[in-house]
Legacy VTK file of the C-alpha trace (Angstrom):
# vtk DataFile Version 3.0
C-alpha trace
ASCII
DATASET POLYDATA
POINTS 378 float
-129.287 36.944 48.691
-128.580 38.545 45.570
-125.079 38.541 44.059
-124.468 41.764 42.012
-121.497 42.555 39.766
-120.391 45.981 38.682
-117.821 46.241 36.016
-115.821 49.649 35.262
-112.932 50.252 32.665
-112.728 54.018 32.987
-112.479 56.960 35.205
-115.517 58.156 33.456
-118.178 55.085 34.241
-116.732 54.724 37.727
-117.919 58.021 38.668
-121.172 57.035 36.963
-121.298 53.920 39.172
-119.961 54.819 42.996
-122.931 56.041 44.187
-125.021 52.891 43.052
-122.121 50.524 44.640
-121.623 52.103 47.561
-125.510 51.835 48.731
-125.915 48.485 47.583
-122.880 46.715 49.380
-124.426 48.067 52.428
-127.348 46.121 51.742
-127.382 42.956 53.752
-129.607 41.070 51.331
-126.964 41.836 48.417
-123.378 40.514 47.830
-121.770 43.046 45.444
-118.711 42.629 43.265
-116.774 45.292 41.346
-114.711 43.929 38.265
-111.794 46.607 37.287
-109.937 46.695 34.087
-109.713 48.758 31.058
-107.920 52.303 31.346
-107.946 51.896 35.390
-104.865 49.275 35.138
-103.166 51.458 32.582
-100.180 53.565 34.195
-100.075 55.855 31.392
-103.625 56.920 32.476
-103.052 57.829 35.759
-103.710 53.985 37.069
-107.008 54.814 38.707
-107.673 51.766 40.291
-105.333 53.322 43.262
-108.500 56.163 43.608
-110.956 53.455 43.549
-108.857 51.714 46.417
-109.703 54.880 48.208
-113.496 54.050 48.161
-113.248 51.433 50.328
-115.447 49.317 47.751
-115.579 45.552 48.582
-115.201 42.287 46.324
-112.756 43.829 43.540
-111.631 41.864 41.318
-109.172 43.018 38.165
-107.872 42.288 35.403
-106.241 44.245 32.290
-107.757 43.820 29.158
-105.136 45.354 26.631
-101.533 46.801 25.992
-100.242 49.596 24.452
-102.240 50.540 21.112
-104.552 47.212 21.115
-107.281 47.209 18.858
-110.561 47.932 20.347
-111.785 44.623 18.961
-109.246 42.686 21.025
-110.165 44.668 24.001
-113.514 43.368 23.521
-112.289 39.717 23.221
-109.608 39.921 26.244
-112.588 41.653 28.380
-115.246 38.745 27.666
-112.167 36.549 28.420
-111.263 38.114 31.539
-114.746 38.096 32.801
-115.581 34.400 32.119
-112.443 33.756 34.439
-114.146 35.358 36.965
-117.513 34.405 36.545
-116.684 30.941 36.028
-116.623 29.761 39.753
-119.845 32.319 40.988
-123.533 31.948 40.685
-123.894 35.838 39.869
-127.963 36.916 39.678
-126.803 40.658 37.369
-124.459 42.323 36.138
-124.685 46.259 36.169
-123.270 48.129 33.172
-122.971 51.591 32.255
-123.012 53.400 29.099
-120.755 52.619 25.753
-117.900 51.197 26.618
-116.395 48.246 25.395
-115.935 46.687 28.328
-119.731 47.284 29.457
-120.378 45.904 25.832
-118.008 42.923 26.697
-120.043 42.495 30.123
-123.423 42.154 28.459
-122.478 39.720 25.906
-120.985 37.811 28.352
-123.604 37.937 30.752
-125.946 36.699 28.266
-124.369 33.677 27.062
-123.794 32.382 30.584
-127.703 32.935 31.678
-127.314 36.591 33.634
-129.547 39.084 33.687
-127.779 41.968 32.518
-128.865 45.869 33.952
-127.862 49.008 31.684
-127.390 52.263 33.016
-128.180 55.220 31.224
-129.476 53.573 27.883
-130.958 55.494 25.580
-129.118 58.295 24.990
-127.692 59.119 21.762
-124.515 61.116 20.173
-123.858 60.193 16.872
-120.395 58.230 16.769
-119.675 54.700 17.136
-120.330 55.210 20.925
-123.966 55.420 20.337
-123.856 52.172 18.059
-122.178 50.118 21.251
-124.696 51.787 23.816
-127.896 50.301 21.812
-126.342 47.290 21.506
-125.829 46.961 24.934
-129.555 47.958 25.101
-130.707 45.164 23.189
-128.514 43.029 25.232
-129.899 43.863 28.200
-133.108 43.171 30.553
-133.406 46.049 32.776
-133.007 49.673 32.126
-132.129 52.190 34.722
-132.259 55.574 32.007
-131.696 59.335 32.758
-134.833 61.057 31.379
-138.221 60.387 29.304
-136.316 60.870 26.141
-134.192 58.348 26.975
-137.064 55.548 27.719
-139.182 56.333 24.971
-135.900 55.518 22.735
-135.585 51.925 24.644
-139.080 51.722 23.813
-138.856 52.344 19.954
-136.026 49.890 19.799
-138.850 47.303 21.393
-137.766 47.069 24.758
-140.372 46.061 26.924
-141.810 49.378 29.159
-141.842 47.795 32.625
-138.431 46.727 32.524
-137.336 50.444 31.661
-136.902 52.959 34.972
-136.091 56.425 34.812
-133.737 57.256 37.876
-131.506 59.849 36.570
-127.964 59.807 35.821
-125.901 58.488 38.935
-123.277 60.798 38.653
-125.940 63.362 39.360
-125.227 62.353 42.994
-121.968 62.916 43.374
-122.174 66.549 41.453
-124.962 67.711 44.002
-122.984 66.578 46.628
-122.425 68.894 49.665
-119.137 66.904 50.300
-117.027 67.991 47.619
-113.326 68.913 48.537
-112.924 72.810 48.646
-110.768 74.063 45.672
-107.924 75.174 47.441
-107.651 71.529 48.413
-107.627 70.098 44.925
-105.441 72.952 43.570
-103.167 71.706 46.583
-103.716 68.499 45.516
-102.791 68.383 41.539
-100.382 71.523 41.678
-102.689 73.926 40.056
-101.646 77.565 40.706
-104.152 79.718 38.472
-106.629 81.601 40.130
-108.822 81.522 36.918
-108.469 78.850 34.266
-110.519 76.657 31.872
-110.761 72.366 31.818
-109.796 70.958 28.355
-110.634 67.270 27.438
-110.713 65.908 23.898
-111.407 62.166 23.083
-111.063 60.630 19.874
-113.699 59.958 17.721
-112.871 56.464 16.258
-114.812 57.296 12.990
-113.300 60.241 12.364
-109.813 58.647 12.342
-108.566 60.302 9.347
-109.197 63.921 11.022
-108.039 63.377 14.815
-104.283 64.901 13.978
-105.827 68.172 12.638
-108.695 68.326 14.958
-105.781 68.392 17.933
-103.872 70.578 15.982
-106.508 73.360 15.486
-107.687 73.066 19.381
-104.415 73.567 20.543
-103.739 75.963 18.250
-106.747 78.216 19.465
-105.569 77.464 23.359
-101.860 78.653 23.061
-103.214 81.521 20.768
-105.798 82.305 23.952
-103.217 82.895 26.387
-105.193 81.617 28.798
-104.514 78.982 31.908
-105.761 75.220 31.307
-105.975 72.289 32.975
-106.096 69.585 30.481
-106.854 66.091 31.052
-105.851 62.920 29.143
-108.787 61.492 26.326
-109.961 58.002 26.932
-107.985 55.115 25.482
-110.091 54.858 22.351
-108.671 54.263 18.550
-107.181 57.450 17.830
-105.864 58.458 21.603
-102.170 58.258 20.424
-102.588 61.221 18.294
-104.029 63.332 20.851
-101.295 61.918 23.754
-98.586 63.008 20.954
-99.542 66.375 20.725
-100.172 66.473 24.494
-96.781 65.311 24.870
-95.424 68.100 22.497
-97.298 70.478 24.593
-95.694 69.568 28.013
-92.714 69.845 26.395
-92.888 73.121 25.313
-92.928 73.734 29.247
-96.175 76.745 28.841
-96.582 77.963 32.061
-100.369 78.190 31.606
-101.050 74.924 31.120
-101.251 71.940 33.399
-101.163 68.554 32.167
-102.823 65.411 33.888
-103.619 62.174 33.362
-106.600 61.828 35.454
-108.185 63.185 38.585
-110.338 62.013 41.254
-113.890 62.623 40.448
-115.244 64.322 42.990
-112.216 66.801 43.308
-112.516 66.798 39.183
-116.163 67.874 39.873
-114.965 70.971 41.842
-112.420 72.158 39.931
-115.018 72.150 37.021
-117.693 73.976 39.176
-114.946 76.784 39.533
-113.910 77.112 36.032
-114.483 79.610 33.475
-115.700 76.948 31.187
-114.888 73.584 29.404
-113.717 73.223 26.043
-113.230 69.771 24.117
-115.979 67.106 23.308
-116.254 65.055 26.665
-119.821 64.413 27.800
-118.873 66.203 30.673
-119.473 69.187 29.149
-122.992 68.176 28.419
-124.135 66.277 31.289
-122.201 67.576 34.663
-121.049 71.604 33.771
-124.585 72.385 33.237
-125.306 71.722 36.813
-123.024 74.119 37.760
-124.125 76.770 35.033
-120.326 76.545 33.602
-120.135 77.027 29.937
-119.198 74.539 27.383
-117.510 74.830 24.123
-118.533 71.799 22.790
-116.624 70.665 19.390
-116.895 68.554 16.645
-119.447 65.540 16.036
-118.828 63.368 19.758
-121.828 64.979 21.401
-123.911 66.281 18.411
-127.117 64.650 18.912
-127.088 64.955 22.917
-129.372 67.191 25.146
-129.813 70.889 23.464
-128.753 73.021 26.777
-128.348 77.030 26.730
-124.898 76.536 28.515
-123.376 74.183 25.531
-122.268 75.962 22.453
-121.292 73.470 19.588
-119.319 74.422 16.893
-116.319 73.364 14.669
-115.807 76.707 13.205
-112.200 77.791 14.036
-113.363 81.576 14.225
-116.263 80.625 16.523
-114.263 78.594 18.914
-111.797 81.276 19.345
-114.389 83.957 19.691
-116.256 82.150 22.399
-112.657 81.293 24.342
-112.414 85.199 24.535
-115.472 85.469 25.630
-115.746 83.220 28.581
-112.166 83.570 29.600
-112.773 87.540 30.284
-115.099 86.956 32.791
-117.289 83.757 34.665
-120.441 83.394 33.130
-122.927 81.259 35.259
-125.993 80.046 33.423
-128.706 79.223 35.039
-128.371 75.114 36.714
-130.698 73.185 34.459
-130.834 69.606 35.928
-131.596 67.532 32.467
-130.360 64.420 33.845
-131.986 63.801 37.489
-132.089 65.204 40.881
-129.043 63.807 42.893
-131.127 60.516 44.302
-130.274 57.683 41.427
-128.564 55.941 43.867
-131.956 55.887 46.393
-134.157 55.035 43.354
-131.957 52.058 42.002
-132.022 50.309 45.242
-135.848 50.777 45.846
-135.972 49.023 42.287
-133.560 46.136 43.056
-135.621 45.499 46.387
-138.786 44.832 44.370
-139.050 40.947 44.291
-140.586 40.898 40.183
-137.348 42.634 39.172
-135.494 39.076 39.881
-138.300 37.227 38.065
-137.723 39.090 34.988
-137.338 36.105 32.249
-133.596 35.985 30.436
-135.164 35.074 27.655
-136.224 38.605 25.649
-138.631 39.412 23.215
-139.044 42.328 20.886
-142.325 44.477 21.651
-143.780 45.543 18.336
-145.389 49.292 18.608
-146.726 49.704 15.199
-148.976 47.387 13.101
-147.375 46.542 9.909
LINES 1 379
378 0 1 2 3 4 5 6 7 8 9 10 11 12 13 14 15 16 17 18 19 20 21 22 23 24 25 26 27 28 29 30 31 32 33 34 35 36 37 38 39 40 41 42 43 44 45 46 47 48 49 50 51 52 53 54 55 56 57 58 59 60 61 62 63 64 65 66 67 68 69 70 71 72 73 74 75 76 77 78 79 80 81 82 83 84 85 86 87 88 89 90 91 92 93 94 95 96 97 98 99 100 101 102 103 104 105 106 107 108 109 110 111 112 113 114 115 116 117 118 119 120 121 122 123 124 125 126 127 128 129 130 131 132 133 134 135 136 137 138 139 140 141 142 143 144 145 146 147 148 149 150 151 152 153 154 155 156 157 158 159 160 161 162 163 164 165 166 167 168 169 170 171 172 173 174 175 176 177 178 179 180 181 182 183 184 185 186 187 188 189 190 191 192 193 194 195 196 197 198 199 200 201 202 203 204 205 206 207 208 209 210 211 212 213 214 215 216 217 218 219 220 221 222 223 224 225 226 227 228 229 230 231 232 233 234 235 236 237 238 239 240 241 242 243 244 245 246 247 248 249 250 251 252 253 254 255 256 257 258 259 260 261 262 263 264 265 266 267 268 269 270 271 272 273 274 275 276 277 278 279 280 281 282 283 284 285 286 287 288 289 290 291 292 293 294 295 296 297 298 299 300 301 302 303 304 305 306 307 308 309 310 311 312 313 314 315 316 317 318 319 320 321 322 323 324 325 326 327 328 329 330 331 332 333 334 335 336 337 338 339 340 341 342 343 344 345 346 347 348 349 350 351 352 353 354 355 356 357 358 359 360 361 362 363 364 365 366 367 368 369 370 371 372 373 374 375 376 377
């Protein structure tokens, strides 16, 4: 029996990993664990560990890796310390991490230093911020790569990764995006006390390399939203450096008691997808506007640099210009635009492909000692 550990630190990466975890834990030849930390344990961000509990995930282990305003480097160190404690009395064969979060980097470092294989979900993506640097670092620390498309695969090959260890499975959250079992919008609205017929979603995360600009960025965004006089569901940002400045403005908005703003710390992923599917548009800088909204044909107003180098998609309008943003908001609030659904990140069968690969004996023979693959002669 092979023992596999998944790690999650945010609502976003759990949404990506969920279908894989549920698929693996049904297999008798595998024993799976889920390590829960990060934002999941923080009440301010909705204590989303409660949502994970509803999914009946087996063998969960949780620990806190931060307190208020903890620097990201300290979060990294705390996560390594917590993972070391978890791994100390277990014989683990594989650690599965996702994306570009600090918790994933910590798990990749810890795994390597304890001679444990690392599998990276969604490596090879680019964005242009510190997130991209972290993502590529995790890829270099990983032995197996599960990518969304051929472009990401080619990037990893360019980075010197072994081609036979890179597998295209799509994005696991597409398994949920295309699910026929999403809750009805009426159920979602009742659960979260949303009374709008027509609405948009706003999610704005801090870009840590632009820390001095964040206060101005969120001020401009909220000014546009207020001026538009439209209905918005605003979700809290992630907890990266600069999030407190965004939260301060969101709290200011909350105190103003505008009737056309509904502010939520977090949402259960399936409920969020149903809300997104029925929205007029999404605005901000969340990857959800790039990876999830296009599957429903929902327009995205993408702000700033956080997603600047992501996939170029017709339903995604990227800009930092005040007049352009306001013009797009006015356009999409007047009527529902439905763009052609684009399946850029997979077809909803990632969990099946993932399990098929794990069932291959050669995977487990992958050497823990990595070698750089030279693709050109110098």
